C-alpha positions as CSV (number, residue, x, y, z in Angstrom):
1,M,-60.5,-43.3,16.1
2,K,-57.1,-41.7,15.6
3,K,-57.0,-42.7,12.0
4,G,-60.3,-40.9,11.4
5,F,-59.2,-37.9,13.4
6,Y,-56.0,-37.5,11.3
7,L,-58.1,-37.9,8.1
8,F,-60.4,-35.2,9.4
9,Q,-57.4,-33.0,10.1
10,I,-56.0,-33.5,6.6
11,I,-59.4,-32.7,5.0
12,F,-59.8,-29.6,7.2
13,L,-56.3,-28.4,6.2
14,C,-57.0,-29.0,2.6
15,V,-60.2,-26.9,2.9
16,I,-58.3,-24.1,4.5
17,I,-55.6,-24.2,1.8
18,C,-58.2,-24.4,-1.0
19,V,-60.2,-21.4,0.4
20,Q,-57.0,-19.3,0.7
21,S,-55.9,-20.4,-2.8
22,V,-59.3,-19.3,-4.3
23,I,-59.0,-16.0,-2.5
24,I,-55.5,-15.4,-4.0
25,I,-56.7,-16.6,-7.5
26,V,-59.8,-14.4,-7.4
27,N,-57.9,-11.4,-6.1
28,G,-55.2,-12.0,-8.7
29,N,-57.6,-12.3,-11.6
30,S,-59.8,-9.3,-10.5
31,N,-56.8,-7.1,-10.0
32,K,-54.8,-7.8,-13.2
33,K,-56.0,-4.5,-14.8
34,K,-54.9,-2.5,-11.7
35,E,-51.4,-1.7,-10.9
36,T,-51.9,-1.9,-7.1
37,V,-54.1,-4.2,-5.0
38,T,-56.3,-2.2,-2.8
39,K,-57.6,-5.0,-0.5
40,P,-55.5,-7.5,1.4
41,A,-55.7,-11.0,0.2
42,F,-57.2,-12.3,3.4
43,I,-60.6,-10.7,2.7
44,L,-63.6,-13.0,2.4
45,T,-67.2,-11.9,2.0
46,N,-68.3,-11.5,5.6
47,P,-68.9,-8.4,7.7
48,I,-65.8,-9.0,10.0
49,D,-63.3,-9.2,7.1
50,M,-64.8,-6.3,5.3
51,V,-64.5,-4.0,8.3
52,F,-61.0,-5.1,9.1
53,S,-60.0,-4.5,5.5
54,N,-61.1,-0.9,5.9
55,A,-59.3,-0.7,9.2
56,F,-56.1,-2.1,7.8
57,D,-56.3,0.4,4.9
58,S,-56.6,3.3,7.4
59,V,-53.6,2.3,9.6
60,Q,-50.9,1.5,7.0
61,A,-48.3,3.8,8.5
62,S,-48.4,2.5,12.1
63,E,-47.0,-0.9,13.0
64,S,-48.3,-0.8,16.5
65,M,-51.8,-0.1,15.2
66,R,-51.5,-3.0,12.7
67,R,-50.4,-5.3,15.6
68,D,-53.4,-4.2,17.6
69,L,-55.7,-4.9,14.6
70,R,-54.2,-8.3,14.1
71,E,-54.8,-9.2,17.8
72,R,-58.4,-7.9,17.6
73,Y,-58.9,-9.9,14.5
74,K,-57.9,-13.1,16.3
75,K,-60.0,-12.2,19.3
76,I,-63.2,-11.5,17.4
77,W,-62.9,-14.7,15.3
78,K,-62.1,-16.7,18.5
79,N,-65.2,-15.2,20.1
80,Q,-67.2,-16.1,17.0
81,F,-65.8,-19.6,17.0
82,D,-66.8,-20.0,20.7
83,A,-70.3,-18.6,20.1
84,L,-70.8,-21.0,17.1
85,M,-69.6,-24.0,19.1
86,D,-72.0,-23.0,22.0
87,T,-74.9,-22.7,19.4
88,M,-74.0,-26.0,17.9
89,A,-73.7,-27.7,21.3
90,K,-77.3,-26.7,22.0
91,K,-78.3,-28.5,18.8
92,C,-76.5,-31.7,19.7
93,K,-78.9,-34.3,21.1
94,T,-76.8,-37.5,21.3
95,D,-73.5,-38.4,22.9
96,K,-72.2,-39.0,19.3
97,D,-73.2,-35.5,18.2
98,I,-71.4,-34.0,21.2
99,E,-68.4,-36.2,20.5
100,N,-68.3,-35.0,16.9
101,L,-68.7,-31.3,17.9
102,N,-65.8,-31.7,20.5
103,Q,-63.7,-33.4,17.8
104,Y,-64.2,-30.4,15.5
105,R,-63.5,-27.9,18.3
106,N,-60.4,-29.8,19.4
107,Y,-59.2,-30.2,15.8
108,T,-59.4,-26.5,15.3
109,Y,-57.3,-25.9,18.4
110,S,-54.8,-28.5,17.4
111,A,-54.6,-27.2,13.9
112,I,-53.6,-23.8,15.3
113,S,-50.9,-25.3,17.5
114,N,-49.7,-27.7,14.8
115,L,-49.5,-25.1,12.0
116,Q,-47.8,-22.3,13.9
117,P,-44.3,-23.7,13.9
118,F,-44.3,-24.1,10.2
119,L,-46.0,-20.7,9.7
120,L,-43.2,-19.2,11.8
121,N,-40.6,-20.9,9.6
122,C,-42.3,-19.4,6.5
123,M,-42.5,-15.9,8.0
124,L,-38.8,-15.9,9.2
125,D,-37.8,-17.7,5.9
126,N,-34.9,-19.3,7.8
127,F,-35.0,-22.7,6.3
128,E,-31.3,-22.6,5.3
129,M,-30.1,-21.7,8.9
130,E,-28.8,-24.3,11.3
131,E,-30.6,-24.7,14.6
132,S,-29.5,-21.9,16.8
133,P,-30.9,-19.1,18.9
134,E,-30.7,-16.8,15.9
135,K,-32.8,-19.1,13.8
136,N,-35.8,-18.6,16.1
137,S,-35.4,-15.0,17.2
138,W,-38.3,-12.8,16.2
139,G,-40.1,-9.8,17.5
140,N,-43.6,-8.4,18.2
141,S,-44.6,-8.1,14.6
142,T,-43.9,-11.8,14.0
143,Q,-46.1,-12.7,17.0
144,S,-48.9,-10.5,15.8
145,A,-48.6,-12.0,12.3
146,L,-49.0,-15.5,14.0
147,D,-52.0,-14.2,16.0
148,F,-53.5,-12.9,12.7
149,R,-53.1,-16.4,11.1
150,E,-54.7,-17.9,14.2
151,G,-57.6,-15.6,13.6
152,M,-57.8,-16.8,10.0
153,I,-58.0,-20.4,11.2
154,Y,-60.8,-19.6,13.6
155,R,-62.5,-17.6,10.7
156,D,-62.2,-20.6,8.3
157,A,-63.5,-23.0,11.0
158,V,-66.5,-20.7,11.6
159,L,-67.3,-20.0,8.0
160,F,-66.9,-23.7,7.1
161,I,-69.8,-24.6,9.4
162,Y,-71.7,-21.3,9.0
163,N,-72.0,-21.7,5.3
164,M,-73.5,-25.2,5.5
165,N,-75.7,-24.7,8.6
166,S,-79.1,-24.0,7.1
167,S,-81.0,-23.4,10.4
168,K,-79.0,-20.3,11.1
169,E,-79.5,-20.2,14.9
170,Y,-76.1,-18.5,14.8
171,D,-75.3,-15.5,12.7
172,L,-72.2,-13.4,12.1
173,P,-72.2,-10.0,13.7
174,A,-73.6,-7.0,11.7
175,T,-71.1,-4.7,10.1
176,D,-72.2,-1.8,12.4
177,Y,-71.3,-3.9,15.4
178,V,-67.9,-4.7,14.1
179,Y,-67.3,-1.0,13.3
180,C,-68.2,-0.3,16.9
181,L,-65.6,-2.7,18.1
182,L,-63.0,-0.9,16.0
183,S,-64.4,2.6,16.5
184,D,-61.0,3.9,17.7
185,F,-59.6,3.2,14.2
186,F,-62.2,5.2,12.3
């Protein structure tokens, strides 16, 4: 059981890394002719990311507003993840189906907690420092950046299932709805 779970974690992480790599490659290739990149590299084709992209473009001067947007990004994708898991739970008919769903849900939660320490190291770029209080000192912007990455993990977990689920009992929110959630930014 544990061996299969760890294999599933490795496959899921590889999928996340591949999706992010494709985004970077596509954005890099499509923007070679431009001198500046106009959309953040996190954007995927879905209503939530598109609206958040516009919001991030409009609040570039305010760090507190960017922190708020990152937290909202995490919250909306967490809500979408929970909604998708509820929808999928209704489809599960056997104990094995429910066990598989719970394994996916728990894997996503563990991926977040397992990845955050390394993501923090990458953000702080403190690999050369000895263990000390200074090595791990960080502020609000770092926490909001971690929240944002957590939102991206929820997003990837949602889209991974959403894009293969042909019955579509669950759907992503409409762009207008997401704009309403961010109406104070526009």
